[in-house]
Structures are given as structure tokens and as C-alpha cells.
C-alpha positions as a Python dict, from the first residue, in 0.01 Angstrom:
ca = {
    (1, 'M'): (0, 0, 0),
    (2, 'G'): (-43, 200, -389),
    (3, 'F'): (-248, 397, -528),
    (4, 'Q'): (-431, 285, -822),
    (5, 'T'): (-568, 430, -1102),
    (6, 'E'): (-895, 426, -1267),
    (7, 'F'): (-966, 353, -1634),
    (8, 'N'): (-1017, 739, -1777),
    (9, 'S'): (-1335, 722, -1860),
    (10, 'V'): (-1519, 500, -1668),
    (11, 'C'): (-1661, 516, -1280),
    (12, 'K'): (-1823, 182, -1194),
    (13, 'F'): (-1991, 131, -912),
    (14, 'K'): (-2015, -211, -668),
    (15, 'S'): (-2288, -102, -553),
    (16, 'E'): (-2724, -74, -677),
    (17, 'Q'): (-2809, 148, -410),
    (18, 'E'): (-2508, 364, -451),
    (19, 'L'): (-2624, 462, -774),
    (20, 'Y'): (-3017, 501, -743),
    (21, 'E'): (-2955, 747, -535),
    (22, 'L'): (-2704, 905, -791),
    (23, 'L'): (-3032, 875, -1050),
    (24, 'E'): (-3248, 984, -833),
    (25, 'Y'): (-3108, 1290, -656),
    (26, 'G'): (-2847, 1414, -879),
    (27, 'R'): (-2571, 1380, -630),
    (28, 'G'): (-2440, 1088, -518),
    (29, 'K'): (-2093, 870, -379),
    (30, 'M'): (-1918, 575, -433),
    (31, 'L'): (-1760, 382, -218),
    (32, 'K'): (-1419, 206, -337),
    (33, 'E'): (-1155, -35, -142),
    (34, 'G'): (-851, 12, -201),
    (35, 'L'): (-640, 385, -318),
    (36, 'R'): (-747, 488, -595),
    (37, 'V'): (-725, 806, -865),
    (38, 'F'): (-1086, 891, -992),
    (39, 'P'): (-967, 1233, -1162),
    (40, 'T'): (-1200, 1503, -983),
    (41, 'G'): (-1320, 1823, -1261),
    (42, 'Q'): (-1363, 1512, -1562),
    (43, 'K'): (-1722, 1360, -1674),
    (44, 'V'): (-1675, 990, -1770),
    (45, 'I'): (-1866, 726, -1796),
    (46, 'A'): (-2095, 603, -1457),
    (47, 'Y'): (-2186, 233, -1562),
    (48, 'T'): (-2408, -31, -1301),
    (49, 'P'): (-2277, -365, -1116),
    (50, 'D'): (-2367, -556, -1490),
    (51, 'N'): (-2157, -325, -1626),
    (52, 'R'): (-2438, -174, -1892),
    (53, 'A'): (-2360, 166, -1948),
    (54, 'V'): (-2609, 500, -1757),
    (55, 'A'): (-2560, 798, -1707),
    (56, 'I'): (-2265, 1076, -1760),
    (57, 'V'): (-2141, 1209, -1450),
    (58, 'L'): (-1875, 1463, -1363),
    (59, 'I'): (-1597, 1387, -1002),
    (60, 'T'): (-1686, 1598, -752),
    (61, 'A'): (-1458, 1497, -501),
    (62, 'C'): (-1215, 1147, -448),
    (63, 'V'): (-1064, 1185, -157),
    (64, 'S'): (-859, 797, -1),
    (65, 'E'): (-770, 754, 259),
    (66, 'I'): (-715, 456, 561),
    (67, 'N'): (-996, 390, 770),
    (68, 'F'): (-1077, 331, 1157),
    (69, 'Q'): (-1056, -87, 1120),
    (70, 'G'): (-734, -40, 864),
    (71, 'R'): (-860, -35, 534),
    (72, 'E'): (-778, 176, 298),
    (73, 'V'): (-1149, 337, 95),
    (74, 'T'): (-1128, 646, -161),
    (75, 'S'): (-1438, 797, -193),
    (76, 'V'): (-1592, 979, -479),
    (77, 'E'): (-1838, 1265, -528),
    (78, 'L'): (-2084, 1297, -807),
    (79, 'Q'): (-2281, 1417, -991),
    (80, 'L'): (-2544, 1351, -1253),
    (81, 'I'): (-2499, 1504, -1594),
    (82, 'R'): (-2739, 1352, -1792),
    (83, 'K'): (-2812, 988, -1827),
    (84, 'L'): (-2785, 756, -2154),
    (85, 'T'): (-2952, 683, -2374),
    (86, 'D'): (-3076, 297, -2481),
    (87, 'E'): (-2881, 395, -2787),
    (88, 'E'): (-2600, 522, -2628),
    (89, 'S'): (-2616, 330, -2337),
    (90, 'R'): (-2576, -1, -2602),
    (91, 'V'): (-2283, 163, -2788),
    (92, 'Q'): (-2119, 224, -2479),
    (93, 'T'): (-2126, -133, -2330),
    (94, 'A'): (-2059, -228, -2658),
    (95, 'L'): (-1778, -45, -2662),
    (96, 'A'): (-1614, -57, -2236),
    (97, 'H'): (-1690, -449, -2311),
    (98, 'E'): (-1429, -461, -2548),
    (99, 'M'): (-1162, -231, -2384),
    (100, 'F'): (-1255, -317, -1965),
    (101, 'F'): (-1478, -512, -1968),
    (102, 'G'): (-1429, -842, -2179),
    (103, 'D'): (-1190, -1124, -2145),
    (104, 'H'): (-812, -972, -2177),
    (105, 'A'): (-620, -1173, -2382),
}
């Protein structure tokens, strides 16, 4: 057991439904497996499950716990700041692929 620190500029969704709720309602929650640290109060880029940059979000809460099934989970609450333009999305997606999601030599 141990905490894993997330990249300071990346908030990747694994669930399309969680991402849809954030973009549709302006607030959302994301569940992650494992104990992770998301920096509350920080603005980050949100990515789709297929690693496409879509929005700037504010992390409003982060709670890590061992649930009743004995699984380590982290719940992250987010607030939508704004959706990215097509050009911003293209640039951020390319940079993130090179820095975080691409092949690491």
C-alpha cells in the first residue's frame, strides 16, 4: 500500500460517463483505483479515455480510502473551468502524448 502522485498537469478519465457528467453539468467526480494524490485547488488539463485533451478543470476535493470491499480507491471531485478550443486540444494532446502517454524509451 502506498500513495501514487499524479502528474501535476494531467487528469485522465477512464470512464466516458464521468467525463460526460463533468462537461454537461460543470461538476463531476472521478473514481480511480489505488491510493493517489491529486492536488486540491490546482487547475489541470482533463483527458478522455483515449488520451485527447478536452478541458481545463479545477480539482476541488480528493479523498483516498480503503473501501468496504478492501479495495484502495481515490475519489476526485472536479469543476469545469472551460472546454479547450480545437487548436488548444490538438496542441495539448500532442504534448501529453510525448510527455506522458507515448512510448517511453
